C-alpha positions in Angstrom: 99.8 14.7 124.7 96.0 14.0 125.1 94.6 10.7 126.3 91.2 10.0 124.7 90.5 6.5 126.1 92.1 4.1 128.6 91.5 0.5 129.7 93.2 -1.9 132.1 94.3 -5.1 130.4 96.0 -8.3 131.4 97.7 -9.2 128.2 100.8 -10.5 126.4 102.5 -13.9 126.0 105.6 -15.6 127.2 107.2 -15.9 123.8 107.0 -12.2 122.9 109.9 -10.7 121.0 109.8 -8.0 123.6 110.8 -8.6 127.1 111.7 -6.7 130.3 114.7 -7.5 132.4 115.8 -6.2 135.8 119.0 -6.3 137.7 118.2 -6.4 141.4 120.9 -5.2 143.8 121.3 -5.9 147.5 118.6 -3.4 148.4 116.2 -4.7 145.8 116.6 -2.0 143.2 118.7 -1.9 140.0 118.6 -1.1 136.3 115.7 -2.1 134.1 116.0 -3.1 130.4 113.8 -3.5 127.4 114.9 -6.4 125.2 114.1 -7.2 121.5 114.8 -10.8 120.4 116.8 -11.4 123.6 119.1 -8.3 123.1 119.1 -5.3 125.3 117.5 -2.4 123.3 117.2 0.2 126.0 118.4 0.9 129.5 115.2 2.1 131.3 117.0 3.4 134.3 117.0 2.5 138.0 113.8 1.4 139.7 114.2 4.1 142.3 112.0 7.2 142.7 114.8 9.4 144.1 117.1 8.8 141.1 116.9 10.9 138.0 115.2 9.7 134.8 117.3 7.7 132.4 116.7 6.1 129.1 119.6 5.1 126.9 119.7 3.3 123.6 121.7 0.1 123.5 122.9 -2.0 120.6 119.7 -4.1 120.4 117.6 -1.0 119.5 117.8 -1.4 115.7 114.4 -2.3 114.4 110.7 -1.9 114.7 108.5 -4.7 116.1 105.8 -4.8 113.4 102.9 -7.2 113.4 102.1 -7.8 109.7 98.4 -8.4 110.1 97.9 -5.0 111.8 99.7 -2.9 109.1 96.5 -1.8 107.2 94.5 -1.0 110.4 97.4 1.0 111.9 97.9 2.8 108.5 94.3 3.9 108.5 94.2 4.7 112.2 92.5 3.3 115.3 89.4 5.0 116.6 88.7 3.0 119.8 90.4 0.5 122.2 87.5 -1.9 121.4 88.8 -2.5 117.8 90.1 -6.0 117.1 93.5 -4.7 116.1 94.2 -3.6 119.7 93.9 -7.2 120.9 96.1 -8.4 118.1 98.8 -5.8 118.9 98.5 -6.5 122.7 99.1 -10.2 122.2 102.6 -9.5 121.0 103.7 -7.8 124.3 105.4 -9.4 127.3 103.0 -10.9 129.7 101.7 -8.6 132.4 99.2 -6.0 133.6 98.9 -2.9 131.5 96.9 0.2 131.1 96.1 0.6 127.4 95.9 4.2 126.2 94.6 5.7 123.0 95.7 9.3 122.5 97.2 11.8 120.3 100.3 14.0 120.4 101.9 16.8 118.6 105.6 16.1 118.7 108.9 17.9 118.3 112.3 16.2 117.7 115.0 16.9 120.2 118.7 16.0 119.9 120.9 15.1 122.9 122.7 18.3 124.2 120.5 20.4 121.8 117.8 22.9 122.5 114.9 21.4 124.5 116.9 18.4 125.6 115.3 17.3 128.9 118.6 16.0 130.3 120.5 19.2 129.7 117.7 21.5 130.9 115.0 20.2 133.1 117.0 17.4 134.7 120.0 19.6 135.5 117.7 22.3 137.0 116.4 19.8 139.5 119.2 17.3 140.2 122.2 19.4 139.2 125.2 18.1 137.3 126.3 14.5 137.6 129.1 14.5 140.3 131.2 11.8 138.6 130.9 12.5 134.8 130.2 16.3 135.2 128.1 16.0 132.1 124.4 15.8 131.3 123.0 12.3 130.6 123.3 11.2 126.9 120.4 9.0 125.8 122.3 8.2 122.6 119.4 8.8 120.3 117.3 11.8 119.2 113.8 11.6 120.8 110.5 13.4 120.7 108.8 15.5 123.3 105.1 15.8 123.3 104.1 18.5 125.9 104.2 19.1 129.6 101.6 19.7 132.3 101.8 21.3 135.7 100.0 19.0 138.1 100.1 21.2 141.2 101.9 20.5 144.4 105.3 21.2 142.8 104.8 18.4 140.3 105.3 18.5 136.5 104.4 15.8 134.0 106.7 15.2 131.0 106.0 13.2 127.9 108.7 11.5 125.7 108.4 9.3 122.7 111.6 7.3 122.0 112.2 5.7 118.6 114.0 2.4 118.3 116.5 3.8 115.8 117.7 7.3 114.7 116.0 9.6 112.2 118.9 9.1 109.7 118.0 5.4 109.3 114.6 6.3 107.9 114.3 6.5 104.1 111.9 9.4 103.5 109.6 9.7 100.6 109.2 13.2 99.2 107.2 15.3 101.7 104.4 15.8 99.2 103.8 12.0 99.1 103.4 11.9 102.9 101.0 14.8 102.7 98.9 12.9 100.2 98.9 9.7 102.3 97.8 11.8 105.4 94.9 13.2 103.4 93.9 9.8 101.9 94.4 7.5 104.9 94.3 9.9 107.9 97.2 10.2 110.2 97.4 6.5 111.1 98.3 5.2 114.6 101.8 4.4 116.1 102.3 1.8 118.8 104.4 2.2 121.9 105.3 0.3 125.1 105.3 2.8 127.9 106.3 3.3 131.6 105.6 6.1 134.0 108.5 7.1 136.4 107.8 9.5 139.2 111.2 11.0 140.2 112.2 13.4 143.0 115.7 14.0 144.5 116.2 13.0 148.2 118.0 16.3 148.9 118.9 19.6 147.2 121.1 22.6 147.5 119.6 25.6 149.4 117.0 26.0 152.0 113.9 26.0 149.8 112.8 23.0 147.7 113.0 23.5 143.9 109.8 24.0 142.0 108.9 21.6 140.4 110.2 19.1 142.9 108.7 16.0 141.3 109.1 15.0 137.7 106.4 12.6 136.4 107.9 11.1 133.2 105.8 9.2 130.7 108.3 7.5 128.4 106.8 5.8 125.3 109.1 3.4 123.5 108.0 3.3 119.9 107.7 -0.3 118.6 105.8 0.5 115.4 105.1 3.7 113.4 108.5 5.4 113.0 107.7 6.9 109.6 104.3 8.1 110.9 106.0 9.7 113.9 108.6 11.6 111.8 106.0 12.6 109.2 103.8 14.0 111.9 106.7 15.9 113.4 107.6 17.4 110.0 104.0 18.4 109.2 103.3 19.7 112.7 100.2 17.5 112.8 98.9 15.4 115.7 99.9 11.7 115.8 97.5 9.0 117.0 99.3 6.7 119.5 98.2 3.4 121.0 100.4 2.8 124.0 100.5 0.1 126.7 101.7 1.3 130.1 103.6 -1.6 131.8 102.5 -1.2 135.4 105.0 -3.6 137.0 107.9 -2.0 135.2 107.1 1.6 136.1 108.8 3.5 139.0 105.3 4.6 140.1 102.2 2.9 141.4 98.8 2.3 139.6 97.2 5.3 141.4 99.9 7.6 140.2 99.4 6.3 136.6 95.7 7.0 136.9 96.4 10.5 138.3 98.8 11.3 135.5 96.3 10.2 132.9 93.6 12.5 134.4 95.9 15.4 133.6 96.2 14.3 130.0 92.5 14.0 129.3 90.9 16.8 127.3 
């Protein structure tokens, strides 16, 4: 994934269809959730930097959150964060402080427990197998990976794009039609609501620390552009992405978000 432009924004509105929810336990940490129309769409995992990454689709993840007046602009693609459509899209988010990102990604589809599944491979390599379930985590949805970066200091940056519903729900046009639309309109721009979680186990087996020891996980929850995402994956072409990193919902601090973005700039 490459970040071409970034900008801090205080945006959103209290009546947004999207909302964040947090369960706070006795020590002040607990599960975070993304809601659509008041229903839990995704479990975003525990707000704890020593816990492993988790995202899990819930029954409320069953639709895009499209803004009708932005459809044409998103179909043609966004070239800058200064465009009016960015403000229109951002107004539909939950109120908060965000870092808006305009970037592009070449994506590959991954199935739970399949080749390239982060939870079966990278997570098990660092945290080991879950001691209760004795199974890798199941996110309950196919998702996309969009590259990794070694950050030095035993840190590795991962990028995930998570759709709101499975691939099989999408009614595809013939591939030649999508190719024609890509040539005529450009690749278009998808929209995501994102968080950065920095994760590292509190202890590990053996005398030497694993490498990498820290997983910096950018997870982009797709709210508009599912057909674009799948078409780009099939064509092997970069996808333009407008994402809004929710700073207060991330298991990281703003300095870490800025550092991660510095590794994603060309």
